[in-house]
N, C-alpha and C positions, 0 to 999 in steps of 0.2 A: 529561427522560423516563426511565423505566425500561427496560432492557433486557427483551426477551421472551424468556421461559424456554419456553415452548410455544405451540402453536396449538392454542386450546380444541378443535378438532375433531380432533386427534391423540390426545387423552387417553383417551376412552371404551374404546378398543381396548387400549390398554397397560394399563388398569385393569380387563380383562374385564368393562368396563360398555357401557352404551347410554346415547345422548344421543337422547331422544325429539324434541327440536327443535335446531335447527341452532345450532351454537356457533360465533360468528364472531369474537369478542372475543378478542384475544391474552392469554395469561397473563404477567404480570409479577411476581407473588409468591404465596406461599400463606399461608393464614389458617387458624385455628381459633378466633379470638376477634374478633368485631365491632368490640369496642372499639379495636384497633390496625390493623383491616382497611384495607388502601389500594385505591384504584381499579385495577382488573386482576387483583385476586387471585383465585385459586381457592380458594373456602372449602368446608373441609372440615366437614360435620356430624357431629361426634362424639359418640356417646352414653356418658356416662359415670355413675358413682354419683350425682353431684350436679346434673348439668345435662345436658340433651338438645340438642345442636347444630341439631337438626331446628326446635326453637323458634325459631332465629334466622337460619333461610335468608332469609326475607323481607326482613330488615333488613340482611343482607349484601348480598343484590343491590340493595337501595335505596341503600346506600353506595357501590356500585359495583363489586361482584364480577363477574367475567367469567362465572363460574359457579359451581356448588356440587355437591358430590359427597355423595349422599345413600343412604341405604338403599332398595334397589329395593321393599321394602315400603311404602313412603311415597311411591311415584311418584304416586299420586292426589292426595296433600295439594299437590303442587307443578306440576298439569298445565299444560304452556304456557310454564312458566319454563325458564331456561336450567341444566338439572342435568345430571349424569352420574349413572345409576343402576348402584349396585353391590351385590353380596350383603350386604356388611357392612363 
């Protein structure tokens, strides 16, 4: 079993973000890549030149991510899912 890094519910305020649904799962790692994501990870949906991590949020959650950090502007795309909304 992995050590708990954070409680998901603690993270939104630390990132000046908002969690529209309850985040109950503990965070045991972080990830920006669904290919190496482990269950319990906090997935950061990073938008870059070649890829947009928002395209992989659902896949990350299906693979067991505890939550995903996404841009607030994309909130409606992930309504009802365990996400933390941040400005950028």
